[in-house]
N, C-alpha and C positions, 0 to 999 in steps of 0.2 A: 499187738504191733510187733513185728519180727525185727530183732536187732541183729546186726551183722557184727561178729566178733571184731573184725578188722577196723570197725568204725567206732569202737567204744571210746578211743582216745579223743574223738571229735565231740563226744558228748551230745551236743545239741544239733550237730550238723544234719542237714537234710540232703541226702544223696538219692538221686533218681526219684525224687518226689516223696521220700519217706521222712517224716519229722520225728525228732526226739525231744524229750523233756529236759529242761535246764535244772531239774530238781537236784541231780546228783553232782554234776561237775560241769565246769565251763567248757565252751568250745575251745579247742586247742588249735592254733594256727602255727604251723612250723614254717618259718621264713628262712630259706636257705639262700646263701649267696657266696661268691668266691673271692671277695676282697676283704680288706681289714676293716675293723670297726671304726677306725679313725679316718676313713675316706668319706667323701660325700655320700656314696651309696650306703656305706656302713652306718654312718650317722643317721641317714634317712630311715633305714630299717629300724634302728633303735627309737627314733622319733615316732614311727608308726606304731611300734609296740606300746610306747608310753601313751599315745593318744587313744589307741584302740581299747586298751584296758581301762583308761579313764572314762571315755565316753560310753562304754557299755556297762560301767559299774561293776567290772569284774566278771561279767558273763562271758567274756572272751579273754583267753590267755594266749599271748604271742611268744613263741620261743624262737629266738634269732640264732642262726648258726652261720657265722662268718668264716672266711678263709677256707672254703671247701671242707668244713668240718664233717659234713654229711655226704656231700656229693661233689665231684669234679664237674667241670664245664659240660662235658658230653653226656653226663648222667642226669643232669638237673631236670630236663624236660620229661624224661621217662619217669622220674620220681613224681613229678607233678601229675602226670597222666595216671599213674597207679594210685595216687592218693597218699603216697609216703610223705609228701610235703604239700602244703596248701598255697604257698606263695613264693614267687621267685622274682628276681629283677635281672634277667640275663641281658647281655648286649644284644642289640637287635639283629646282629649277624647270625645269631644262633637259631633263627627260625627257618632257615633254608632246609635243614634236614627233615623237618616235619611237613614240608610242602608249602611253605609260604616264603618263597625267595624274594618277593617284592621288597621286603624290608632291607635287603642288601643294597638297594639303591641309595639308602641313607648313608652308605659308606663311600659313595663316590667322592673323589678328590675335589676340594675347593668348591663344594656344592652349596655351602652356606656362606653368606656375607656376614661373618662375625656372629656374635650371640644373638643379635636382633634377627638375622636371617634364619638362624636355627629355630628360634622361638616362633617365627612366622610359619614355618613348616610344621613343627611339632603340635602347635595349637590350632592349626588351620585344617582345611579339607584333606590335604595329603596325609597328615599324621592320623587323623581320625579314620580315614579310609583304610589305612594299613592296620590299625588295631582291630577294625571290624573284620578283617580277613582272617583273624585268629579264631573267630567263633566256630567256623566249620571244623576246627581241630579240637573242639572242646575246651578252649582257653578263652578267658575273658581278659581283655586288655584294659587295665585300669588307668594307666597314666604313663607318661615318659619322664624318666629321671635323667637330668643332664649331668655329664661329667667333663665337659669341655673338649678342647681341641687337642689333637695328637702332636706329640713330638716324636722324633726318631733318633736312634742312637746306635753307636758302634765304637770300636776302638780306633777309629780314624774319623776325620771330619766328613760329614755328608752334606755337601753344599750344592752339588750339581748332579743330574741324573747319572752320569758316568761313574760317580763315586760309589754307587751301589753294586756295580758289576761283580758278580760272583759271590756276594755276601749272603749268608743264611740268615734270614730275618724271621723272627717269631711273629706269627699272626694268630688271632683268636679263632679263626675258622671262616672269616669272611671271604667269599669268592671274589668280591670286588677288591679287597686288599691283595688277594692273590694276583689279580689282574694287574694292578698298578705296580706292585713290586716286580713282577716279571717284566713289565714294560721297561723298567729301569735296569733289567739284567740281573736282579737279585733272585734268590731261591727261597720262596716262602716256606715256612715250617709251622704247621699247626701244632700247638702245644697248650696244655692246661696252664692256666694263670699261676697256679700254685707251684709249678715246676720251672718258671722262667728264671728266677734269680740264679738257681744252681746251673741252669743251662748256659746262662751268660757267663757265669763265673768259670765254668769248666771249658767253655768254647764249643759246646754242642751247637749253639747258635752264635752268630756274630753280632746280632743286634736285635732290636725290637722297636715297636711303636706303642706309645701309650700317653696318657695325660700326665701333666706335672704332678698331680696329687698321688697318682699310682706310682710314678717313679720315686717319689719321696717315701711313701709308706712301705713300699716293697723293697726299698733300698737298691733299686736298679742302678742308680747313679754311682754306687760304690764299685760296680763292676763294668762300667762303660766309661771310657776315657773322653768321649765326645758325645754331646747331645745337641741336636738341632731343633730349635723351637719353630718348626716349619708350619704348624697349624694346617697341615695338608688335608686332614680328615677329622671327623668329629666322633666322639664316643658318647652314645646315649644308651640308656637301658629302657626296657619296657617292663613296668610293674604289672605282673600277671598273676592270675589265680585259676584254679580248676573251676570250670563253669558249673558243673553239677554241684560242687560244694558251695560255691558263692550264691548261685540262684536258689539253692535249697535252704539257705538261712532264713529265719523269720525276718519279715520286712523291717521291723524296728531295729533289730541288730544290724542288718545289712546297711540301713540308713546311717547308723552311727559309724560303721566301718567306712562307708563312703566319705563321711566327714573327715575321718582320720586319714584316709588316702589323700584327699584334697589338701589338707593342711601339711601333711608330711611331704607331699610333692612340692608345695610352695617352699617349705623349709629346705629341702634337699637342693632344689634348683637355685635358691638364693645363696647358698653357701658354696656351690660348686665353683663359681668364678673366684671368690675370695680365697678359697682353699688352694686353687691352682696358682694364683698370684703369690700366696704365701709359700707354697712348695717351691716355686721357682727361686725365690729369695733364699730359702734354706739350702737348696741344692747349690746355688752359686756360692753361698757362704761356707759350705763344707770344704771347698777347695779340692774335692775328689774327682771332679770332671770339668771339662771346658764346655760352656754353653755358647751356642752360635745362634744368630738370627739371620734369616735369609735377606739378602739385599733385594730390592725390587726386580733387578735383572735376574737374579737367581730364582726368585719365585716365579717369574714369567717363564723361565726355562723349564721349570717343573711342569707348569700348566701346559705348555706347548707339547712337551713329551708325553703327557698323560691324556691329551684330548682323544686319542683313539679308544681309550677305555670307555668313554661314554657310549660309543657305538657298540662295542663289545658287550657292554652291560645290558643292552636291550635284550640280547639273547639269554644272558645269564639269569636275569630276573624275570624273564618271560612276560614283560609288560612294558611296551614302548611308551605308553602314556605316562606311567609313573616317572620314567626317566625324563621325558620331555617336560613334564610339569616341574620337576626339580630344576632342570636347566633353565627354564623360563623364570622360575622364582629367583635363581641366582644370577640371572642376566648373562648366562654363558652361551656362546654360539659354538656348538660342538664341531 
């Protein structure tokens, strides 16, 4: 049986239908992500490591690399494709460059009615259909990991659409985020997550959007005078793996890893809400920024200003049905 040198670190992995023996060393799964260990995603990755190694009796070893230790945002999917890493949990906006733009519909503003509305989509036909679309790209979608709703910040209050005029706002790469910030008159700036703090500190960008837990762990609140808890959009990740790697694993090992995926997903999603609530309290207590909450009138002003984005999104994501299904789920008339 021919062994490929590049695959020796995987030990038992089966790539392109070729199996290896477990006699010498365990399967190594490199799990790379771009946030801190103490975020919901970071804790979820560590929980997966714990459970995967436990359930496989040491036949699998998971190495977790947080904070872009191995790869930055734009490099992750190339690394997965090449086999340099075996597992990622990128934000769903990251799939457009590889030809699956439909995921960006999940970034539409006010598309979910709270956590219940988000869970309805992620666990239902819409979410499952989106994960299935990754298969043609050699990627297996394992689950969605929740990280909550976005806030937005700058060094001035952001309460009405006009407040964004001319501001440079960091986005992760979502074309939908690009659309809605431009609709407000802002200038979206794509930037790696690991570079955001310094960019905010030095004024390279004026503001950003992210979840409370990320604002806290990355200390964005230290370099932004005002944060609006707008809940205008949601941040979710797709837990993914290289299909050839995953499908080539022995059935018993993959079954145990499936169990680890399910349980770590439940764990991650269960703590996301509490982590965000806790982060908000800590940010408020720090006294380093002013927190704002939109009034019903301000929120409605945002929604009215952003309604054209739904129509524009049909072209951007290339799938009118996905957009229509999401609007129907949210009860929004575009």
